DSSP file (Angstrom, degrees, kcal/mol; ACC not computed):
  #  RESIDUE AA STRUCTURE BP1 BP2  ACC     N-H-->O    O-->H-N    N-H-->O    O-->H-N    TCO  KAPPA ALPHA  PHI   PSI    X-CA   Y-CA   Z-CA
    1    1 A X              0   0    0      0, 0.0     2,-0.7     0, 0.0     3,-0.0   0.000 360.0 360.0 360.0 139.9   15.2   -6.5    3.3
    2    2 A X    >   -     0   0    0      1,-0.1     3,-1.5     2,-0.0     0, 0.0  -0.866 360.0-165.8-102.8 109.8   14.6   -9.7    1.3
    3    3 A X  T 3  S+     0   0    0     -2,-0.7    -1,-0.1     1,-0.3     8,-0.0   0.610  85.2  67.5 -70.0 -10.8   13.1   -9.0   -2.2
    4    4 A X  T 3   +     0   0    0     -3,-0.0     2,-0.3     3,-0.0    -1,-0.3   0.349  65.7 134.7 -91.0   7.8   12.2  -12.7   -2.5
    5    5 A X    X   -     0   0    0     -3,-1.5     3,-1.2     1,-0.2     0, 0.0  -0.411  45.8-155.7 -61.3 117.2    9.5  -12.5    0.2
    6    6 A X  T 3  S+     0   0    0     -2,-0.3    -1,-0.2     1,-0.2    -3,-0.0   0.508  79.8  81.7 -77.9  -4.1    6.6  -14.3   -1.3
    7    7 A X  T 3  S+     0   0    0     30,-0.1     2,-0.5     2,-0.0    31,-0.4   0.755  82.5  76.3 -68.8 -22.0    4.1  -12.5    0.9
    8    8 A X    <   -     0   0    0     -3,-1.2    31,-0.2     1,-0.1     3,-0.1  -0.773  56.5-167.4-102.3 130.5    4.1   -9.5   -1.5
    9    9 A X  S    S+     0   0    0     29,-2.4     2,-0.3    -2,-0.5    30,-0.2   0.733  83.3   9.5 -77.3 -24.0    2.4   -9.4   -4.9
   10   10 A X  E     -a   39   0A   0     28,-1.3    30,-2.2     2,-0.0     2,-0.4  -0.992  60.6-147.5-155.2 156.2    4.5   -6.3   -5.7
   11   11 A X  E     -a   40   0A   0     -2,-0.3     2,-0.5    28,-0.2    30,-0.2  -0.996  13.5-165.5-127.3 131.6    7.3   -4.1   -4.4
   12   12 A X  E     -a   41   0A   0     28,-3.3    30,-2.8    -2,-0.4     2,-0.7  -0.971   2.9-164.7-124.0 118.0    7.4   -0.3   -4.9
   13   13 A X  E     +a   42   0A   0     -2,-0.5    30,-0.2    28,-0.2    28,-0.1  -0.892  20.7 159.7-104.2 109.5   10.7    1.6   -4.4
   14   14 A X    >   +     0   0    0     28,-3.1     3,-1.8    -2,-0.7    30,-0.5  -0.010  20.2 147.9-117.0  27.1   10.0    5.3   -4.2
   15   15 A X  T 3   +     0   0    0     27,-0.3     3,-0.1     1,-0.2    28,-0.1  -0.380  66.9  28.2 -63.2 141.1   13.2    6.3   -2.4
   16   16 A X  T 3  S+     0   0    0      1,-0.3     2,-0.3    -2,-0.1    -1,-0.2   0.234  96.2 113.5  90.4 -13.0   14.3    9.8   -3.4
   17   17 A X    <   -     0   0    0     -3,-1.8    28,-0.4     3,-0.0    27,-0.4  -0.720  58.9-139.0 -92.9 142.2   10.7   11.0   -4.1
   18   18 A X    >   -     0   0    0     -2,-0.3     3,-1.9    -3,-0.1     4,-0.1  -0.715  41.6 -56.6 -97.7 150.3    9.1   13.6   -2.0
   19   19 A X  T 3  S+     0   0    0      1,-0.3    -1,-0.1    -2,-0.3    27,-0.0  -0.366 118.1  32.5 -60.8 139.6    5.5   13.5   -0.9
   20   20 A X  T 3> S+     0   0    0     -2,-0.0     4,-2.4    -3,-0.0     3,-0.4  -0.967 110.3  69.4 -94.4   6.5    2.9   13.3   -2.3
   21   21 A X  H <> S+     0   0    0     -3,-1.9     4,-2.8     1,-0.2     5,-0.3   0.876  95.5  53.7 -57.5 -43.2    4.7   11.2   -5.0
   22   22 A X  H  > S+     0   0    0      1,-0.2     4,-2.0     2,-0.2    -1,-0.2   0.916 113.2  44.2 -58.3 -40.3    5.2    8.1   -2.8
   23   23 A X  H  > S+     0   0    0     -3,-0.4     4,-2.5     2,-0.2    -1,-0.2   0.908 113.8  49.7 -69.4 -41.8    1.5    8.0   -1.9
   24   24 A X  H  X S+     0   0    0     -4,-2.4     4,-2.1     1,-0.2    -2,-0.2   0.903 112.6  47.1 -64.2 -40.9    0.4    8.6   -5.5
   25   25 A X  H  X S+     0   0    0     -4,-2.8     4,-2.4    -5,-0.2    -1,-0.2   0.884 111.1  52.0 -67.8 -38.0    2.7    5.9   -6.8
   26   26 A X  H  X S+     0   0    0     -4,-2.0     4,-2.8    -5,-0.3    -2,-0.2   0.914 109.0  50.7 -63.3 -42.1    1.4    3.5   -4.1
   27   27 A X  H  X S+     0   0    0     -4,-2.5     4,-1.9     1,-0.2    -2,-0.2   0.931 110.8  48.3 -61.0 -45.1   -2.1    4.2   -5.1
   28   28 A X  H  X S+     0   0    0     -4,-2.1     4,-0.7     1,-0.2    -1,-0.2   0.905 113.1  47.5 -62.1 -42.3   -1.4    3.5   -8.8
   29   29 A X  H >< S+     0   0    0     -4,-2.4     3,-0.9     1,-0.2     4,-0.4   0.907 110.3  51.9 -67.3 -41.7    0.4    0.2   -7.9
   30   30 A X  H >< S+     0   0    0     -4,-2.8     3,-1.4     1,-0.2    -1,-0.2   0.841 100.0  64.0 -63.5 -33.0   -2.5   -0.9   -5.6
   31   31 A X  H 3< S+     0   0    0     -4,-1.9    -1,-0.2     1,-0.3    -2,-0.2   0.811 101.7  51.5 -58.5 -29.4   -4.9   -0.2   -8.4
   32   32 A X  T << S+     0   0    0     -3,-0.9    -1,-0.3    -4,-0.7    -2,-0.2   0.564 100.2  81.3 -84.7  -9.4   -3.2   -3.0  -10.4
   33   33 A X  S <  S-     0   0    0     -3,-1.4     2,-0.2    -4,-0.4     3,-0.1  -0.515  79.9-113.9 -97.2 164.1   -3.4   -5.5   -7.5
   34   34 A X    >   -     0   0    0     -2,-0.2     3,-2.4     1,-0.1    45,-0.3  -0.635  47.4 -82.2 -90.9 152.5   -6.3   -7.7   -6.5
   35   35 A X  T 3  S+     0   0    0      1,-0.3    45,-0.2    -2,-0.2    46,-0.1  -0.282 119.5  25.8 -53.5 135.7   -8.1   -7.3   -3.1
   36   36 A X  T 3  S+     0   0    0     43,-2.5    -1,-0.3     1,-0.4    44,-0.1   0.162  90.5 130.3  93.4 -17.5   -6.1   -9.0   -0.4
   37   37 A X    <   -     0   0    0     -3,-2.4    42,-2.8    43,-0.1     2,-0.4  -0.347  54.5-127.2 -67.3 150.9   -2.7   -8.7   -2.2
   38   38 A X  E     - B   0  78A   0    -31,-0.4   -29,-2.4    40,-0.2   -28,-1.3  -0.836  19.1-164.9-105.0 138.7    0.2   -7.3   -0.3
   39   39 A X  E     -aB  10  77A   0     38,-3.0    38,-2.9    -2,-0.4     2,-0.6  -0.977   8.3-152.0-120.7 133.3    2.4   -4.4   -1.5
   40   40 A X  E     -aB  11  76A   0    -30,-2.2   -28,-3.3    -2,-0.4     2,-0.5  -0.934  14.2-166.4-104.3 121.8    5.7   -3.5    0.0
   41   41 A X  E     -aB  12  75A   0     34,-2.8    34,-2.5    -2,-0.6     2,-0.5  -0.927   5.0-165.6-111.5 131.6    6.6    0.2   -0.3
   42   42 A X  E     +aB  13  74A   0    -30,-2.8   -28,-3.1    -2,-0.5   -27,-0.3  -0.976  20.3 165.5-117.2 120.4   10.1    1.5    0.3
   43   43 A X  E     - B   0  73A   0     30,-2.7    30,-3.0    -2,-0.5   -28,-0.2  -0.868  33.1-163.3-135.1 164.4   10.4    5.3    0.8
   44   44 A X        +     0   0    0    -30,-0.5     2,-0.5   -27,-0.4   -29,-0.1   0.536  60.8 100.9-123.2 -15.1   13.0    7.8    2.1
   45   45 A X    >   -     0   0    0    -28,-0.4     3,-2.0   -31,-0.2     4,-0.3  -0.633  63.5-146.1 -78.4 120.6   10.9   11.0    2.6
   46   46 A X  T >  S+     0   0    0     -2,-0.5     3,-1.6     1,-0.3     4,-0.3   0.760  94.4  70.4 -57.7 -25.0   10.1   11.4    6.4
   47   47 A X  T >> S+     0   0    0      1,-0.3     4,-2.0     2,-0.2     3,-1.2   0.735  81.4  74.3 -64.6 -20.9    6.7   12.9    5.5
   48   48 A X  H <> S+     0   0    0     -3,-2.0     4,-2.3     1,-0.3     5,-0.4   0.729  78.5  75.2 -65.6 -20.4    5.5    9.5    4.3
   49   49 A X  H <4 S+     0   0    0     -3,-1.6     4,-0.4    -4,-0.3    -1,-0.3   0.853 110.5  26.7 -60.9 -34.8    5.3    8.5    8.0
   50   50 A X  H <> S+     0   0    0     -3,-1.2     4,-1.4    -4,-0.3    -2,-0.2   0.813 122.6  53.0 -91.9 -37.0    2.1   10.5    8.3
   51   51 A X  H  X S+     0   0    0     -4,-2.0     4,-2.5     2,-0.2    -3,-0.2   0.890 103.6  52.2 -71.4 -41.6    0.9   10.4    4.7
   52   52 A X  H  X S+     0   0    0     -4,-2.3     4,-2.6     2,-0.2     5,-0.2   0.935 110.5  46.3 -66.9 -46.6    1.0    6.6    4.0
   53   53 A X  H  > S+     0   0    0     -5,-0.4     4,-2.2    -4,-0.4    -1,-0.2   0.905 114.0  50.1 -61.1 -38.1   -1.2    5.6    7.1
   54   54 A X  H  X S+     0   0    0     -4,-1.4     4,-2.4     2,-0.2    -2,-0.2   0.918 111.1  49.0 -64.5 -43.3   -3.6    8.4    6.3
   55   55 A X  H  X S+     0   0    0     -4,-2.5     4,-2.6     2,-0.2     6,-0.3   0.939 110.9  49.8 -59.9 -48.4   -3.9    7.3    2.6
   56   56 A X  H  X>S+     0   0    0     -4,-2.6     5,-2.2     1,-0.2     4,-1.1   0.918 112.2  47.9 -58.8 -44.8   -4.4    3.6    3.6
   57   57 A X  H  <5S+     0   0    0     -4,-2.2     3,-0.4     1,-0.2    -1,-0.2   0.926 115.3  43.5 -62.5 -46.3   -7.2    4.6    6.0
   58   58 A X  H  <5S+     0   0    0     -4,-2.4    -1,-0.2     1,-0.2    -2,-0.2   0.838 116.3  47.1 -69.6 -33.2   -9.0    6.8    3.6
   59   59 A X  H  <5S-     0   0    0     -4,-2.6    25,-0.8    -5,-0.2    -1,-0.2   0.533 114.1-110.6 -90.4  -6.6   -8.7    4.4    0.6
   60   60 A X  T  <5S+     0   0    0     -4,-1.1    22,-0.3    -3,-0.4    23,-0.2   0.693  72.6 132.1  87.7  18.6   -9.8    1.3    2.5
   61   61 A X      < -     0   0    0     -5,-2.2     2,-0.6    -6,-0.3    -1,-0.3  -0.626  55.4-120.6 -98.0 162.4   -6.4   -0.5    2.6
   62   62 A X  E     -C   78   0A   0     16,-2.6    16,-2.9    -2,-0.2     2,-1.1  -0.914   9.4-147.2-107.0 122.6   -4.8   -2.1    5.7
   63   63 A X  E     -C   77   0A   0     -2,-0.6    14,-0.2    14,-0.2     3,-0.1  -0.772  21.0-179.8 -84.3 101.5   -1.4   -0.9    6.8
   64   64 A X  E     -     0   0A   0     12,-2.2     2,-0.3    -2,-1.1    -1,-0.2   0.897  62.1  -7.2 -73.3 -42.6   -0.1   -4.2    8.1
   65   65 A X  E     -C   76   0A   0     11,-1.3    11,-3.1    -3,-0.2     2,-0.4  -0.985  52.4-168.3-156.8 144.4    3.3   -2.9    9.3
   66   66 A X  E     +C   75   0A   0     -2,-0.3     2,-0.3     9,-0.2     9,-0.2  -0.999  25.9 152.2-132.0 132.4    5.4    0.2    9.1
   67   67 A X  E     -C   74   0A   0      7,-2.4     7,-3.4    -2,-0.4     2,-0.5  -0.975  41.7-118.2-153.2 164.7    9.0    0.2   10.1
   68   68 A X  E     +C   73   0A   0     -2,-0.3     2,-0.4     5,-0.2     5,-0.2  -0.939  35.5 169.4-108.1 129.9   12.4    1.9    9.5
   69   69 A X  E >   -C   72   0A   0      3,-2.7     3,-1.5    -2,-0.5    -2,-0.1  -0.964  66.4 -10.5-144.4 121.9   15.1   -0.3    8.1
   70   70 A X  T 3  S-     0   0    0     -2,-0.4     3,-0.1     1,-0.3    -1,-0.1   0.832 127.9 -54.7  61.7  32.6   18.5    0.7    6.8
   71   71 A X  T 3  S+     0   0    0      1,-0.3     2,-0.3     0, 0.0    -1,-0.3   0.546 118.0 108.0  78.4   6.2   17.4    4.4    6.9
   72   72 A X  E <   - C   0  69A   0     -3,-1.5    -3,-2.7   -57,-0.0     2,-0.5  -0.848  69.5-123.9-116.0 153.8   14.4    3.7    4.7
   73   73 A X  E     -BC  43  68A   0    -30,-3.0   -30,-2.7    -2,-0.3     2,-0.4  -0.855  28.2-164.2 -95.8 124.4   10.7    3.7    5.6
   74   74 A X  E     -BC  42  67A   0     -7,-3.4    -7,-2.4    -2,-0.5     2,-0.4  -0.924   6.0-171.8-114.8 134.9    9.0    0.4    4.8
   75   75 A X  E     -BC  41  66A   0    -34,-2.5   -34,-2.8    -2,-0.4     2,-0.6  -0.991  11.9-157.6-127.9 127.6    5.2   -0.1    4.6
   76   76 A X  E     -BC  40  65A   0    -11,-3.1   -12,-2.2    -2,-0.4   -11,-1.3  -0.929  22.3-175.6-103.5 115.7    3.4   -3.4    4.2
   77   77 A X  E     -BC  39  63A   0    -38,-2.9   -38,-3.0    -2,-0.6     2,-0.5  -0.942  17.9-155.2-120.5 130.2    0.0   -2.7    2.7
   78   78 A X  E     -BC  38  62A   0    -16,-2.9   -16,-2.6    -2,-0.4   -40,-0.2  -0.909  29.1-119.6-101.5 125.2   -2.9   -5.1    2.1
   79   79 A X        -     0   0    0    -42,-2.8   -43,-2.5    -2,-0.5   -18,-0.1  -0.435  34.2-117.6 -64.7 131.3   -5.3   -4.0   -0.6
   80   80 A X    >   -     0   0    0    -45,-0.2     3,-0.8    -2,-0.2   -19,-0.1  -0.298   8.0-127.0 -70.7 152.6   -8.8   -3.6    0.8
   81   81 A X  T 3  S+     0   0    0      1,-0.2   -46,-0.1   -46,-0.1    -1,-0.1   0.899 112.3  30.9 -63.6 -42.6  -11.7   -5.7   -0.3
   82   82 A X  T 3  S+     0   0    0    -22,-0.3    -1,-0.2     2,-0.0     3,-0.1   0.112  89.4 144.1-105.4  22.3  -13.8   -2.6   -1.0
   83   83 A X    <   -     0   0    0     -3,-0.8   -23,-0.2   -23,-0.2   -24,-0.1  -0.278  60.7 -95.8 -64.0 145.3  -11.0   -0.3   -1.9
   84   84 A X              0   0    0    -25,-0.8    -1,-0.1     1,-0.2    -4,-0.1  -0.357 360.0 360.0 -61.6 137.5  -11.7    2.2   -4.6
   85   85 A X              0   0    0     -3,-0.1    -1,-0.2    -2,-0.1    -2,-0.1   0.408 360.0 360.0 -90.8 360.0  -10.6    1.1   -8.0
């Protein structure tokens, strides 16, 4: 993964944390971003595979991409225009 990717306004590394912490931390980080900004979340808990897409859907964010890379789960999230603040 390239940390210099300019598509992302922020990068959140929650490896080692168990759910629900990755989702809670992602929510907090997204609260600090502007609508349309991209957040890259890096996690290690397999439960995040179900939890992160559900969170994005309920909170009004767009899950642009989810993938596994180097044994980690990566999520590219675009903050929604009408997402709860």
